C-alpha positions in Angstrom: 89.4 80.9 44.1 88.1 84.5 44.5 84.5 84.1 42.8 84.0 80.9 45.5 85.2 82.6 48.5 82.9 85.7 47.4 79.6 83.6 46.7 80.4 82.2 50.4 80.7 85.8 52.1 77.5 86.8 50.2 75.8 83.4 51.6 77.0 84.3 55.3 76.1 88.0 55.0 72.2 87.0 53.9 72.0 84.5 57.2 73.7 86.8 59.7 70.4 88.8 60.6 68.7 85.6 61.3 71.1 83.5 63.3 68.7 83.5 66.3 66.4 82.3 64.5 68.4 80.0 62.5 69.3 78.3 66.0 65.7 78.4 66.7 64.7 76.0 64.1 67.7 73.5 64.3 66.7 73.1 67.6 62.7 72.6 67.1 63.5 70.7 63.9 65.4 68.2 66.4 63.2 67.6 68.9 60.5 66.7 65.9 62.4 64.5 64.8 63.4 63.0 68.1 61.1 63.6 69.9 59.0 60.6 70.1 62.7 58.8 71.5 62.7 61.5 74.4 59.1 60.8 75.1 59.4 57.2 75.3 62.4 57.2 77.7 60.1 59.5 79.9 56.9 57.1 79.5 59.7 54.2 80.7 60.7 56.3 83.5 57.6 56.9 84.7 55.1 53.9 83.8 55.6 52.7 87.5 53.2 55.6 89.0 49.6 56.3 89.2 47.9 57.5 86.1 47.7 61.1 87.3 51.5 62.0 88.3 52.6 60.6 84.6 49.9 62.5 82.9 50.8 65.8 84.5 54.6 64.6 84.6 53.9 64.1 80.5 52.3 67.8 80.3 54.9 69.3 82.2 57.6 67.7 80.1 55.8 67.9 76.3 54.1 71.4 77.4 57.0 73.8 79.7 60.2 71.8 79.2 60.7 71.4 75.7 59.5 75.2 75.3 62.0 75.7 78.1 64.7 73.6 76.6 64.1 75.7 73.0 64.2 78.9 74.9 67.2 78.3 76.8 69.3 76.2 74.5 68.6 78.2 71.3 71.9 81.3 72.8 73.8 78.3 73.1 73.1 77.3 69.4 73.6 80.6 68.1 77.2 81.0 69.8 78.1 77.9 68.2 76.7 79.1 64.5 78.6 82.2 65.6 82.4 79.9 66.7 82.2 78.6 62.7 84.5 80.7 60.6 82.9 83.9 58.7 83.9 82.5 55.4 82.0 78.9 55.9 78.7 79.8 58.3 76.8 79.7 55.8 77.4 76.7 54.2 78.0 75.1 57.5 73.8 76.0 58.5 72.7 74.9 54.9 74.7 71.5 55.7 73.6 71.3 59.4 70.1 71.5 57.4 70.9 68.7 55.0 72.0 66.4 57.7 68.7 66.9 59.5 66.5 66.5 56.7 68.7 63.1 56.1 68.4 62.3 59.5 63.8 62.9 59.6 63.9 61.0 55.5 66.2 58.2 57.8 63.5 58.4 60.2 60.4 58.3 57.7 59.5 62.0 58.7 59.5 63.3 55.2 
């Protein structure tokens, strides 16, 4: 039983310097998998407006909105990762990536 805790601690220790990158990767993957859903909702909301306004809003949201979301939400995801108990942090991150892979497969992205 002690060797399992040792392995879990080692896995968490290997990931420790990369929590910011891991948080960014999680958010970017979520945007890739569900970005088309977000874009459809935005398109539906701005469809009654003139072409120039629709294009401008869409470009601003895709170019700046998603980037700002990644920049500002990454620290919150990192804090959520740090909130997980140290022993289970590595496994939890691995499970999140497996879940994201499953969701991507379910939406036919892989």
